[in-house]
All heavy atoms as an XYZ file, in Angstrom:
1007
protein
N      52.711    117.769     77.586
C      52.343    118.332     76.297
C      51.394    119.503     76.528
O      50.441    119.389     77.294
C      51.673    117.271     75.422
C      51.117    117.832     74.126
S      50.318    116.647     73.034
C      48.662    116.616     73.693
N      51.644    120.580     75.847
C      50.759    121.744     75.866
C      49.842    121.650     74.656
O      50.302    121.628     73.513
C      51.574    123.049     75.788
O      52.477    123.088     76.888
C      50.665    124.256     75.820
N      48.547    121.542     74.905
C      47.592    121.416     73.803
C      47.445    122.738     73.073
O      47.276    123.782     73.686
C      46.242    120.947     74.324
C      45.249    120.689     73.217
C      43.958    120.088     73.715
O      44.002    119.044     74.402
O      42.903    120.674     73.416
N      47.499    122.650     71.734
C      47.315    123.817     70.874
C      45.890    123.867     70.347
O      45.249    124.907     70.321
C      48.321    123.791     69.699
C      49.757    123.862     70.242
C      48.036    124.909     68.704
C      50.820    123.600     69.193
N      45.401    122.710     69.923
C      44.059    122.648     69.319
C      43.560    121.216     69.370
O      44.355    120.281     69.400
C      44.150    123.132     67.863
C      42.847    123.224     67.145
C      42.534    124.633     66.671
N      41.204    124.625     66.106
C      40.933    124.856     64.832
N      41.886    125.162     63.988
N      39.694    124.817     64.389
N      42.250    121.033     69.324
C      41.658    119.689     69.284
C      40.449    119.668     68.364
O      39.785    120.680     68.194
C      41.309    119.179     70.665
C      40.014    119.634     71.212
C      39.568    118.948     72.498
N      40.629    118.860     73.474
C      40.673    117.930     74.412
N      39.723    117.022     74.503
N      41.664    117.900     75.280
N      40.220    118.490     67.785
C      39.079    118.273     66.896
C      38.398    116.987     67.321
O      39.064    115.975     67.561
C      39.530    118.139     65.443
C      40.232    119.346     64.927
C      39.679    120.418     64.280
C      41.637    119.641     65.033
N      40.655    121.342     63.968
C      41.864    120.888     64.416
C      42.739    118.969     65.576
C      43.111    121.478     64.339
C      43.995    119.551     65.500
C      44.167    120.794     64.892
N      37.077    117.005     67.388
C      36.298    115.816     67.720
C      35.575    115.381     66.454
O      34.868    116.174     65.823
C      35.295    116.102     68.857
C      34.466    114.865     69.156
C      36.037    116.576     70.106
N      35.788    114.121     66.090
C      35.224    113.574     64.850
C      34.266    112.435     65.166
O      34.565    111.579     65.995
C      36.343    113.041     63.948
C      37.527    113.964     63.680
C      38.592    113.223     62.909
C      37.082    115.201     62.944
N      33.146    112.414     64.466
C      32.181    111.330     64.597
C      32.053    110.510     63.327
O      31.458    109.442     63.347
C      30.800    111.894     64.957
C      30.799    112.538     66.326
O      31.278    111.912     67.283
O      30.335    113.689     66.430
N      32.597    111.032     62.202
C      32.454    110.322     60.936
C      33.611    110.663     60.000
O      34.229    111.721     60.127
C      31.137    110.689     60.257
O      31.222    111.987     59.711
N      33.875    109.783     59.026
C      34.932    110.050     58.051
C      34.696    111.321     57.228
O      35.640    111.914     56.730
C      34.919    108.811     57.150
C      34.365    107.727     58.012
C      33.347    108.421     58.883
N      33.461    111.763     57.117
C      33.166    112.981     56.355
C      33.857    114.201     56.963
O      34.108    115.181     56.269
C      31.660    113.208     56.294
N      34.217    114.145     58.232
C      34.854    115.267     58.913
C      36.373    115.299     58.723
O      37.027    116.253     59.141
C      34.527    115.214     60.405
C      33.044    115.402     60.679
C      32.711    115.096     62.116
O      32.982    114.018     62.617
N      32.113    116.078     62.784
N      36.935    114.290     58.063
C      38.392    114.236     57.873
C      38.908    115.398     57.037
O      40.000    115.908     57.285
C      38.802    112.900     57.252
C      38.635    111.694     58.176
C      38.811    110.402     57.384
C      39.602    111.758     59.344
N      38.136    115.826     56.047
C      38.552    116.948     55.206
C      38.692    118.216     56.040
O      39.650    118.980     55.878
C      37.546    117.150     54.073
C      37.914    118.249     53.107
C      36.909    118.343     51.969
C      37.318    119.432     51.003
N      36.370    119.556     49.894
N      37.767    118.419     56.958
C      37.833    119.584     57.846
C      39.057    119.474     58.748
O      39.762    120.459     58.969
C      36.537    119.687     58.672
C      35.346    119.967     57.743
C      36.658    120.741     59.764
C      33.996    119.763     58.399
N      39.325    118.285     59.272
C      40.499    118.066     60.113
C      41.775    118.417     59.359
O      42.631    119.129     59.884
C      40.568    116.610     60.589
C      41.874    116.200     61.279
C      42.077    116.960     62.583
C      41.913    114.704     61.499
N      41.920    117.927     58.132
C      43.134    118.196     57.348
C      43.374    119.693     57.182
O      44.472    120.198     57.426
C      43.029    117.525     55.969
C      43.227    116.038     55.989
C      43.367    115.474     54.587
N      42.150    115.585     53.805
C      41.199    114.669     53.748
N      41.303    113.556     54.434
N      40.146    114.846     52.998
N      42.356    120.403     56.764
C      42.504    121.843     56.516
C      42.776    122.601     57.812
O      43.658    123.463     57.858
C      41.254    122.378     55.834
N      42.051    122.281     58.862
C      42.205    123.005     60.128
C      43.548    122.698     60.787
O      44.173    123.587     61.379
C      41.057    122.653     61.068
N      44.021    121.468     60.681
C      45.313    121.106     61.259
C      46.442    121.829     60.542
O      47.328    122.401     61.179
C      45.523    119.591     61.198
C      46.872    119.083     61.702
C      47.111    119.459     63.156
C      46.962    117.580     61.522
N      46.400    121.839     59.223
C      47.439    122.538     58.468
C      47.458    124.019     58.834
O      48.524    124.607     59.050
C      47.228    122.357     56.967
C      48.371    122.871     56.152
N      48.471    124.195     55.787
C      49.468    122.247     55.661
C      49.586    124.367     55.099
N      50.202    123.203     55.011
N      46.292    124.612     58.938
C      46.225    126.029     59.285
C      46.725    126.276     60.710
O      47.409    127.265     60.982
C      44.800    126.555     59.121
C      44.720    128.051     59.276
C      43.375    128.620     58.855
O      42.511    127.862     58.384
O      43.208    129.829     59.009
N      46.438    125.350     61.650
C      46.910    125.497     63.030
C      48.441    125.419     63.100
O      49.068    126.102     63.907
C      46.294    124.416     63.918
N      49.058    124.610     62.227
C      50.510    124.442     62.233
C      51.209    125.607     61.545
O      52.222    126.107     62.028
C      50.902    123.123     61.530
C      50.348    121.926     62.280
C      52.423    123.000     61.389
C      50.395    120.630     61.484
N      50.671    126.032     60.402
C      51.380    126.992     59.559
C      50.769    128.392     59.532
O      51.430    129.330     59.092
C      51.410    126.508     58.092
O      50.073    126.507     57.577
C      52.037    125.134     57.971
N      49.504    128.507     59.926
C      48.815    129.783     59.794
C      48.314    130.019     58.385
O      47.831    131.090     58.065
N      48.437    128.992     57.514
C      48.019    129.113     56.112
C      47.090    127.969     55.740
O      47.153    126.884     56.312
C      49.231    129.087     55.187
C      50.213    130.200     55.463
C      51.465    130.063     54.618
O      51.596    129.165     53.789
N      52.403    130.965     54.831
N      46.276    128.210     54.741
C      45.367    127.194     54.227
C      46.166    126.107     53.515
O      47.165    126.395     52.848
C      44.344    127.843     53.260
C      43.448    126.802     52.633
C      43.530    128.896     53.991
N      45.745    124.852     53.657
C      46.400    123.730     52.991
C      46.268    123.860     51.480
O      45.166    123.909     50.949
C      45.777    122.406     53.435
C      46.323    121.129     52.833
C      47.786    120.915     53.247
C      45.486    119.934     53.262
N      47.411    123.945     50.755
C      47.340    124.073     49.302
C      46.841    122.778     48.646
O      47.147    121.692     49.119
C      48.784    124.348     48.876
C      49.590    124.465     50.106
C      48.759    123.988     51.253
N      46.087    122.921     47.576
C      45.628    121.763     46.813
C      46.850    121.088     46.202
O      47.725    121.757     45.643
C      44.638    122.192     45.710
C      44.259    121.004     44.843
C      43.404    122.820     46.326
N      46.955    119.768     46.330
C      48.081    119.033     45.761
C      49.393    119.293     46.483
O      50.459    119.217     45.871
N      49.338    119.586     47.781
C      50.547    119.898     48.557
C      51.544    118.750     48.497
O      51.178    117.582     48.559
C      50.171    120.190     50.003
N      52.813    119.080     48.361
C      53.891    118.094     48.306
C      54.180    117.612     49.719
O      54.211    118.393     50.659
C      55.169    118.730     47.697
C      56.306    117.740     47.661
C      54.870    119.246     46.309
N      54.411    116.298     49.878
C      54.614    115.722     51.200
C      56.049    115.836     51.688
O      56.451    115.146     52.604
C      54.183    114.253     51.205
C      52.692    114.036     51.031
C      52.373    112.558     50.996
C      51.916    114.722     52.131
N      56.856    116.695     51.079
C      58.219    116.887     51.535
C      58.283    117.773     52.765
O      59.306    117.841     53.431
C      59.081    117.516     50.427
C      59.375    116.529     49.322
O      59.235    115.318     49.563
O      59.734    116.975     48.226
N      57.229    118.444     53.071
C      57.219    119.390     54.168
C      56.571    118.784     55.409
O      55.608    118.018     55.314
C      56.477    120.667     53.755
C      57.091    121.368     52.572
C      58.533    121.824     52.820
O      58.845    122.242     53.946
O      59.332    121.765     51.870
N      57.088    119.156     56.563
C      56.597    118.610     57.825
C      55.098    118.828     58.018
O      54.385    117.895     58.371
C      57.412    119.171     59.007
C      58.820    118.613     58.955
C      56.745    118.856     60.347
C      59.814    119.299     59.854
N      54.555    120.031     57.784
C      53.108    120.198     57.997
C      52.256    119.244     57.152
O      51.276    118.689     57.648
C      52.848    121.658     57.610
C      54.157    122.335     57.848
C      55.194    121.311     57.457
N      52.637    119.034     55.901
C      51.862    118.149     55.040
C      51.972    116.695     55.513
O      51.006    115.945     55.462
C      52.306    118.290     53.579
C      51.846    119.584     52.929
C      52.618    120.828     53.381
O      53.766    120.712     53.843
O      52.053    121.933     53.281
N      53.149    116.301     55.985
C      53.316    114.943     56.523
C      52.478    114.772     57.789
O      51.853    113.730     57.998
C      54.782    114.660     56.815
C      55.614    114.496     55.552
C      57.066    114.266     55.880
C      57.883    114.106     54.602
N      59.310    113.941     54.862
N      52.444    115.797     58.614
C      51.632    115.734     59.823
C      50.151    115.612     59.487
O      49.426    114.847     60.127
C      51.869    116.972     60.692
C      53.205    116.991     61.383
S      53.453    118.481     62.377
C      52.168    118.316     63.598
N      49.704    116.349     58.490
C      48.309    116.287     58.067
C      47.979    114.878     57.572
O      46.939    114.311     57.934
C      48.010    117.347     56.983
C      46.662    117.108     56.325
C      48.071    118.749     57.586
N      48.864    114.291     56.787
C      48.635    112.931     56.291
C      48.568    111.934     57.443
O      47.655    111.103     57.513
C      49.729    112.530     55.301
C      49.630    111.098     54.779
C      48.356    110.891     53.972
C      50.845    110.754     53.946
N      49.518    112.003     58.359
C      49.535    111.072     59.490
C      48.301    111.254     60.364
O      47.665    110.273     60.765
C      50.837    111.220     60.300
C      50.760    110.454     61.613
C      52.028    110.738     59.476
N      47.920    112.493     60.650
C      46.721    112.736     61.455
C      45.488    112.150     60.789
O      44.642    111.533     61.449
C      46.536    114.233     61.688
N      45.387    112.318     59.482
C      44.248    111.763     58.738
C      44.235    110.248     58.824
O      43.189    109.635     59.037
C      44.302    112.220     57.269
O      44.296    113.654     57.219
C      43.115    111.689     56.483
N      45.397    109.627     58.640
C      45.483    108.164     58.704
C      45.125    107.645     60.096
O      44.369    106.682     60.228
C      46.883    107.693     58.305
C      47.216    107.894     56.850
C      46.411    106.997     55.925
O      45.994    105.896     56.339
O      46.185    107.398     54.769
N      45.673    108.270     61.137
C      45.394    107.815     62.497
C      43.927    108.035     62.859
O      43.297    107.181     63.489
C      46.309    108.519     63.498
C      47.805    108.236     63.365
C      48.580    108.991     64.443
C      48.116    106.751     63.413
N      43.354    109.163     62.455
C      41.942    109.426     62.719
C      41.048    108.461     61.945
O      40.038    107.982     62.473
C      41.595    110.870     62.377
N      41.431    108.140     60.711
C      40.676    107.161     59.928
C      40.679    105.814     60.628
O      39.644    105.150     60.735
C      41.266    107.031     58.508
O      41.162    108.297     57.857
C      40.538    105.973     57.698
N      41.854    105.379     61.107
C      41.945    104.112     61.845
C      41.038    104.134     63.071
O      40.337    103.152     63.349
C      43.386    103.850     62.289
C      44.282    103.428     61.151
O      43.826    103.130     60.056
N      45.575    103.431     61.415
N      41.070    105.245     63.821
C      40.251    105.339     65.028
C      38.763    105.285     64.695
O      37.986    104.632     65.398
C      40.588    106.621     65.781
N      38.355    105.950     63.627
C      36.952    105.921     63.226
C      36.536    104.544     62.718
O      35.417    104.097     62.962
C      36.689    106.980     62.143
C      36.709    108.434     62.619
C      36.781    109.379     61.429
C      35.490    108.735     63.488
N      37.432    103.874     62.023
C      37.121    102.577     61.420
C      37.144    101.442     62.442
O      36.302    100.558     62.415
C      38.103    102.287     60.292
C      37.799    100.971     59.569
C      38.705    100.750     58.380
N      38.395    101.756     57.373
C      39.278    102.295     56.554
N      40.546    101.940     56.620
N      38.919    103.193     55.672
N      38.123    101.461     63.343
C      38.341    100.319     64.236
C      37.986    100.597     65.691
O      37.940     99.669     66.493
C      39.800     99.866     64.154
C      40.239     99.542     62.772
N      39.743     98.470     62.057
C      41.121    100.167     61.949
C      40.314     98.443     60.862
N      41.139     99.460     60.769
N      37.788    101.864     66.045
C      37.492    102.219     67.427
C      36.040    102.607     67.601
O      35.214    102.380     66.724
N      35.753    103.183     68.730
C      34.405    103.664     69.012
C      34.439    105.184     69.107
O      35.252    105.741     69.832
C      33.903    103.091     70.342
C      33.691    101.583     70.387
C      33.338    101.147     71.796
C      32.594    101.175     69.413
N      33.556    105.867     68.347
C      33.533    107.317     68.388
C      33.067    107.806     69.761
O      32.452    107.063     70.493
C      32.542    107.702     67.298
C      31.986    106.459     66.748
C      32.612    105.299     67.433
N      33.311    109.059     70.058
C      33.977    110.002     69.168
C      35.489    109.804     69.166
O      36.067    109.293     70.115
C      33.613    111.367     69.754
C      33.437    111.100     71.215
C      32.874    109.703     71.310
N      36.097    110.225     68.064
C      37.541    110.236     67.918
C      38.002    111.665     68.142
O      37.439    112.588     67.578
C      37.925    109.772     66.493
O      37.575    108.400     66.361
C      39.402    109.964     66.225
N      39.000    111.819     68.972
C      39.542    113.146     69.226
C      40.965    113.202     68.700
O      41.774    112.314     68.987
C      39.531    113.480     70.731
O      38.188    113.404     71.201
C      40.087    114.868     70.990
N      41.265    114.210     67.918
C      42.630    114.452     67.435
C      43.108    115.735     68.101
O      42.452    116.768     68.003
C      42.652    114.612     65.904
O      42.152    113.411     65.316
C      44.069    114.876     65.404
N      44.240    115.623     68.791
C      44.802    116.795     69.473
C      46.165    117.125     68.871
O      46.953    116.234     68.588
C      44.981    116.537     70.964
C      43.688    116.318     71.686
C      43.843    116.185     73.179
N      44.901    115.245     73.528
C      45.643    115.328     74.626
N      45.474    116.316     75.471
N      46.566    114.425     74.877
N      46.399    118.400     68.692
C      47.706    118.903     68.300
C      48.300    119.569     69.525
O      47.670    120.435     70.134
C      47.584    119.928     67.164
C      48.866    120.694     66.811
C      49.934    119.753     66.268
C      48.559    121.808     65.820
N      49.508    119.141     69.874
C      50.168    119.730     71.030
C      51.623    120.018     70.728
O      52.133    119.696     69.649
N      52.257    120.612     71.714
C      53.680    120.895     71.587
C      54.367    120.418     72.859
O      53.882    120.658     73.969
C      53.903    122.386     71.384
C      55.363    122.720     71.167
C      55.545    124.155     70.798
N      56.970    124.452     70.691
C      57.454    125.574     70.249
N      56.640    126.531     69.864
N      58.751    125.774     70.193
N      55.494    119.750     72.663
C      56.304    119.285     73.773
C      57.747    119.665     73.466
O      58.402    118.995     72.667
C      56.149    117.773     73.960
C      56.795    117.278     75.223
O      57.192    118.051     76.086
N      56.896    115.963     75.345
N      58.213    120.768     74.022
C      59.570    121.238     73.744
C      59.723    121.623     72.290
O      58.988    122.459     71.781
N      60.645    120.949     71.593
C      60.914    121.262     70.189
C      60.165    120.342     69.232
O      60.565    120.160     68.097
C      62.419    121.208     69.908
C      63.002    119.820     70.105
O      62.312    118.941     70.687
O      64.153    119.603     69.682
N      59.078    119.759     69.704
C      58.305    118.828     68.869
C      56.818    119.125     68.924
O      56.290    119.543     69.940
C      58.519    117.390     69.351
C      59.927    116.906     69.169
C      60.068    115.487     69.614
N      61.430    115.025     69.340
C      61.789    113.771     69.386
N      60.917    112.839     69.717
N      63.028    113.431     69.119
N      56.164    118.877     67.778
C      54.710    118.814     67.731
C      54.320    117.386     68.099
O      55.021    116.433     67.746
C      54.175    119.093     66.322
C      54.047    120.546     65.970
C      54.647    121.037     64.825
C      53.299    121.406     66.751
C      54.513    122.370     64.475
C      53.158    122.743     66.409
C      53.771    123.220     65.271
N      53.176    117.239     68.756
C      52.648    115.920     69.096
C      51.223    115.829     68.578
O      50.395    116.704     68.867
C      52.656    115.673     70.625
C      52.090    114.294     70.942
C      54.053    115.834     71.195
N      50.952    114.778     67.802
C      49.592    114.438     67.402
C      49.138    113.310     68.320
O      49.866    112.334     68.505
C      49.545    113.934     65.959
C      49.797    114.940     64.864
C      49.879    114.234     63.512
C      48.694    115.988     64.833
N      47.963    113.439     68.899
C      47.410    112.412     69.782
C      45.993    112.142     69.319
O      45.152    113.047     69.329
C      47.431    112.905     71.229
C      46.855    111.881     72.191
O      47.352    110.735     72.211
O      45.907    112.233     72.927
N      45.734    110.917     68.873
C      44.421    110.542     68.356
C      43.836    109.489     69.288
O      44.483    108.489     69.588
C      44.522    110.004     66.912
C      43.142    109.593     66.396
C      45.148    111.054     65.997
N      42.615    109.726     69.755
C      41.994    108.810     70.706
C      40.706    108.212     70.160
O      40.038    108.796     69.307
C      41.666    109.524     72.034
O      40.698    110.541     71.801
C      42.918    110.123     72.657
N      40.396    107.026     70.684
C      39.096    106.403     70.471
C      38.747    105.647     71.745
O      39.541    105.610     72.685
C      39.081    105.507     69.222
C      39.920    104.262     69.359
O      39.614    103.423     70.228
O      40.884    104.107     68.597
N      37.582    105.044     71.759
C      37.092    104.405     72.980
C      36.927    102.898     72.811
O      35.949    102.321     73.288
C      35.797    105.085     73.424
C      35.999    106.546     73.667
N      36.628    107.035     74.776
C      35.726    107.626     72.892
C      36.722    108.341     74.705
N      36.177    108.730     73.555
N      37.914    102.287     72.162
C      37.970    100.827     72.033
C      39.370    100.382     72.452
O      40.185     99.988     71.624
C      37.653    100.395     70.608
N      39.673    100.472     73.756
C      41.026    100.156     74.210
C      41.435     98.704     73.975
O      42.624     98.400     73.928
C      40.989    100.496     75.704
C      39.561    100.469     76.083
C      38.789    100.848     74.851
N      40.464     97.835     73.775
C      40.777     96.426     73.536
C      41.245     96.162     72.101
O      41.790     95.100     71.804
C      39.568     95.550     73.858
C      38.402     95.682     72.891
C      37.543     96.944     73.073
O      37.778     97.749     74.003
O      36.633     97.131     72.252
N      41.064     97.110     71.202
C      41.500     96.969     69.806
C      42.925     97.522     69.703
O      43.146     98.721     69.775
C      40.554     97.716     68.837
C      41.039     97.578     67.405
C      39.133     97.196     68.983
N      43.870     96.607     69.536
C      45.287     96.961     69.518
C      45.690     97.464     68.133
O      45.376     96.812     67.132
C      46.140     95.729     69.902
C      47.620     96.030     69.802
C      45.772     95.252     71.299
N      46.383     98.605     68.057
C      46.880     99.075     66.754
C      47.842     98.047     66.165
O      48.705     97.523     66.871
C      47.624    100.372     67.094
C      47.064    100.807     68.406
C      46.712     99.549     69.136
N      47.681     97.741     64.884
C      48.517     96.732     64.223
C      49.215     97.316     63.008
O      48.584     97.993     62.206
C      47.671     95.540     63.773
C      47.082     94.750     64.904
C      46.316     93.541     64.400
O      46.684     92.988     63.342
O      45.337     93.173     65.071
N      50.510     97.011     62.891
C      51.259     97.366     61.683
C      50.950     96.316     60.642
O      51.015     95.129     60.903
C      52.768     97.370     61.959
C      53.187     98.451     62.910
C      53.410     98.157     64.245
C      53.341     99.757     62.475
C      53.784     99.157     65.136
C      53.709    100.752     63.357
C      53.935    100.443     64.677
O      54.295    101.426     65.550
N      50.619     96.747     59.443
C      50.261     95.823     58.365
C      51.404     95.740     57.367
O      51.279     96.149     56.217
C      48.974     96.288     57.688
O      47.928     96.337     58.615
N      52.530     95.212     57.816
C      53.686     95.102     56.933
C      53.408     94.092     55.829
O      52.775     93.068     56.050
C      54.919     94.685     57.738
C      55.317     95.760     58.729
C      56.625     95.455     59.414
O      57.588     95.128     58.706
O      56.655     95.568     60.643
N      53.857     94.410     54.645
C      53.709     93.496     53.521
C      52.373     93.577     52.816
O      52.152     92.874     51.846
N      51.483     94.416     53.269
C      50.182     94.549     52.625
C      50.344     95.368     51.353
O      51.076     96.338     51.308
C      49.201     95.237     53.565
C      47.775     95.206     53.020
C      46.794     95.767     53.990
N      46.626     94.815     55.084
C      45.794     94.991     56.096
N      45.070     96.066     56.173
N      45.695     94.099     57.035
N      49.644     94.962     50.310
C      49.728     95.655     49.021
C      49.143     97.058     49.119
O      48.207     97.303     49.877
C      48.975     94.862     47.952
N      49.714     97.991     48.357
C      49.169     99.341     48.296
C      47.717     99.282     47.833
O      47.379     98.504     46.950
C      49.983    100.209     47.335
C      51.370    100.606     47.814
C      52.092    101.393     46.730
C      51.290    101.436     49.084
N      46.886    100.084     48.419
C      45.472    100.100     48.062
C      44.652     99.095     48.842
O      43.433     99.109     48.765
N      45.318     98.222     49.620
C      44.593     97.215     50.392
C      44.257     97.724     51.796
O      43.676     97.016     52.588
C      45.409     95.927     50.480
N      44.630     98.956     52.087
C      44.350     99.535     53.398
C      45.361     99.084     54.434
O      46.225     98.249     54.178
N      45.261     99.665     55.617
C      46.109     99.237     56.718
C      47.511     99.818     56.734
O      48.380     99.303     57.425
N      47.755    100.877     55.983
C      49.103    101.436     55.923
C      49.269    102.700     56.778
O      50.333    103.310     56.780
C      49.484    101.737     54.474
C      49.570    100.516     53.562
C      49.888    100.940     52.136
C      50.612     99.542     54.061
N      48.255    103.091     57.524
C      48.314    104.310     58.312
C      49.457    104.327     59.310
O      50.199    105.304     59.404
N      49.619    103.251     60.059
C      50.709    103.200     61.034
C      52.066    103.118     60.354
O      53.050    103.644     60.867
C      50.520    102.030     61.999
C      49.415    102.215     63.029
C      49.242    100.949     63.855
C      49.687    103.395     63.928
N      52.122    102.491     59.185
C      53.386    102.443     58.444
C      53.794    103.848     57.999
O      54.963    104.218     58.079
C      53.278    101.521     57.223
C      53.184    100.057     57.576
C      54.437     99.560     58.287
O      55.527    100.069     58.090
N      54.260     98.561     59.120
N      52.834    104.633     57.521
C      53.130    106.010     57.129
C      53.545    106.837     58.344
O      54.484    107.628     58.269
C      51.914    106.652     56.452
C      51.597    106.150     55.057
C      50.269    106.719     54.574
C      52.707    106.491     54.087
N      52.862    106.647     59.454
C      53.226    107.371     60.670
C      54.648    107.026     61.085
O      55.440    107.913     61.421
C      52.243    107.042     61.794
N      54.985    105.767     61.030
C      56.335    105.315     61.401
C      57.387    105.912     60.469
O      58.479    106.281     60.895
C      56.371    103.789     61.343
C      57.611    103.168     61.890
C      57.443    101.656     61.887
C      58.692    100.952     62.339
N      58.525     99.494     62.305
N      57.060    106.030     59.192
C      57.991    106.566     58.198
C      58.183    108.078     58.336
O      59.293    108.576     58.226
C      57.497    106.234     56.789
C      58.375    106.774     55.681
C      57.806    106.462     54.311
O      56.875    105.691     54.154
N      58.376    107.066     53.292
N      57.107    108.819     58.588
C      57.161    110.270     58.570
C      57.455    110.909     59.930
O      57.971    112.014     59.992
C      55.857    110.862     58.039
C      55.621    110.614     56.573
C      54.324    110.556     56.088
C      56.668    110.464     55.687
C      54.084    110.349     54.730
C      56.434    110.254     54.330
C      55.148    110.198     53.862
N      57.090    110.263     61.024
C      57.227    110.856     62.354
C      58.592    110.548     62.962
O      59.263    109.595     62.567
C      56.123    110.325     63.268
N      58.986    111.367     63.929
C      60.208    111.107     64.683
C      60.024    109.896     65.586
O      60.938    109.103     65.781
C      60.576    112.321     65.543
C      60.974    113.584     64.808
C      61.116    114.741     65.783
C      62.279    113.359     64.047
N      58.815    109.762     66.146
C      58.506    108.662     67.049
C      57.002    108.468     67.055
O      56.248    109.424     66.840
C      59.008    108.991     68.456
C      59.157    107.769     69.352
O      59.045    106.630     68.845
O      59.386    107.952     70.561
N      56.560    107.236     67.284
C      55.133    106.931     67.400
C      54.939    105.935     68.531
O      55.882    105.264     68.950
C      54.525    106.363     66.092
C      55.163    105.023     65.724
C      54.642    107.350     64.954
C      54.443    104.301     64.601
N      53.718    105.834     69.003
C      53.408    104.851     70.037
C      51.932    104.887     70.376
O      51.158    105.617     69.757
N      51.572    104.084     71.371
C      50.185    104.075     71.813
C      50.124    103.611     73.258
O      51.048    102.969     73.756
C      49.309    103.216     70.907
C      49.550    101.740     71.012
C      50.567    101.028     70.439
C      48.775    100.802     71.745
N      50.466     99.712     70.761
C      49.366     99.546     71.575
C      47.632    100.901     72.540
C      48.859     98.386     72.153
C      47.127     99.753     73.116
C      47.733     98.519     72.914
N      49.031    103.976     73.930
C      48.801    103.544     75.304
C      47.308    103.643     75.595
O      46.552    104.266     74.849
C      49.615    104.385     76.299
C      49.243    105.840     76.355
C      48.343    106.325     77.303
C      49.789    106.761     75.448
C      48.004    107.674     77.342
C      49.460    108.106     75.493
C      48.563    108.549     76.440
O      48.225    109.882     76.479
N      46.898    102.990     76.682
C      45.505    103.023     77.116
C      45.437    103.732     78.454
O      46.255    103.488     79.342
C      44.932    101.591     77.235
C      43.547    101.620     77.859
C      44.904    100.909     75.879
N      44.454    104.619     78.544
C      44.201    105.347     79.785
C      42.711    105.235     80.056
O      41.903    105.769     79.284
C      44.626    106.807     79.594
C      44.495    107.663     80.818
C      45.034    109.058     80.532
O      44.428    109.772     79.701
O      46.046    109.413     81.147
N      42.351    104.492     81.099
C      40.961    104.244     81.443
C      40.268    103.529     80.270
O      40.712    102.473     79.858
C      40.269    105.556     81.813
O      38.976    105.317     82.288
N      39.229    104.125     79.678
C      38.534    103.484     78.552
C      38.911    104.118     77.222
O      38.192    104.001     76.235
C      37.019    103.557     78.751
C      36.476    104.976     78.703
O      37.279    105.924     78.866
O      35.262    105.138     78.497
N      40.063    104.796     77.190
C      40.480    105.529     75.993
C      41.837    105.042     75.504
O      42.781    104.927     76.277
C      40.564    107.036     76.298
O      39.298    107.475     76.796
C      40.918    107.830     75.058
N      41.908    104.753     74.199
C      43.178    104.384     73.562
C      43.748    105.626     72.891
O      43.033    106.346     72.195
C      42.947    103.282     72.526
C      44.207    102.886     71.764
C      43.959    101.724     70.825
C      42.895    102.080     69.815
N      41.949    101.064     69.484
N      45.033    105.884     73.120
C      45.748    107.002     72.522
C      46.780    106.458     71.547
O      47.564    105.575     71.921
C      46.509    107.809     73.586
C      45.640    108.497     74.576
N      45.411    109.845     74.520
C      44.948    108.026     75.641
C      44.616    110.171     75.526
N      44.330    109.098     76.217
N      46.804    106.957     70.326
C      47.870    106.677     69.366
C      48.499    108.022     69.060
O      47.806    108.971     68.698
C      47.326    106.019     68.084
C      48.464    105.727     67.106
C      46.569    104.722     68.416
N      49.826    108.120     69.233
C      50.484    109.408     69.101
C      51.667    109.347     68.141
O      52.216    108.281     67.885
C      50.946    109.932     70.458
C      51.847    108.982     71.202
C      51.465    108.031     72.108
C      53.262    108.872     71.066
N      52.576    107.335     72.541
C      53.688    107.827     71.929
C      54.208    109.544     70.313
C      55.027    107.461     72.040
C      55.542    109.150     70.425
C      55.932    108.122     71.285
N      52.022    110.520     67.636
C      53.173    110.661     66.741
C      53.802    112.016     67.014
O      53.094    113.005     67.233
C      52.737    110.570     65.277
N      55.149    112.058     67.005
C      55.867    113.309     67.233
C      56.592    113.741     65.970
O      57.122    112.904     65.231
C      56.909    113.144     68.349
C      56.310    112.937     69.711
C      57.360    112.885     70.799
O      58.513    112.522     70.521
O      57.010    113.193     71.945
N      56.626    115.061     65.761
C      57.252    115.671     64.585
C      58.104    116.852     65.021
O      57.750    117.539     65.983
C      56.188    116.180     63.605
C      55.345    115.103     63.012
C      54.237    114.615     63.702
C      55.654    114.564     61.787
C      53.455    113.606     63.158
C      54.881    113.562     61.243
C      53.787    113.080     61.920
N      59.182    117.137     64.283
C      59.949    118.342     64.610
C      59.140    119.584     64.243
O      58.294    119.548     63.355
C      61.192    118.224     63.718
C      60.745    117.391     62.556
C      59.716    116.433     63.126
N      59.416    120.669     64.951
C      58.793    121.931     64.575
C      59.334    122.336     63.217
O      60.541    122.189     62.961
C      59.097    123.016     65.600
C      58.576    122.776     67.014
C      59.050    123.895     67.930
C      57.064    122.665     67.034
N      58.496    122.803     62.288
C      59.004    123.205     60.978
C      59.915    124.424     61.077
O      59.787    125.229     61.969
C      57.749    123.526     60.173
C      56.631    123.597     61.124
C      57.067    122.982     62.411
N      60.828    124.496     60.098
C      61.694    125.669     60.022
C      62.927    125.455     60.730
O      63.944    125.453     60.905
């Protein structure tokens, strides 16, 4: 993967900055207010936010979100430092009860997965290049 950009987050307050900066890194444009999720960049922004939220909530900071490119795909890679905390799919959970980040990633991404490298857990998602 060729890294395009990275963001280091220490708190949920930084998620808004991540969303705007990620959208701009993908499209070269500012994220529109009320953006429709039919477009790949907006889906990527949502998935990155969900994965980063999970890492901040369940992992140990700092959380790093990287945007990369691998051939004809964008790759989002979100890390935290709690490798013993396994990502869990929360199937059947009611909307608003939390825990749907991985479900959204699974729905919107071409592929998702996770692995541990040393003391760092990586959760990743791949998306087609827009256009």
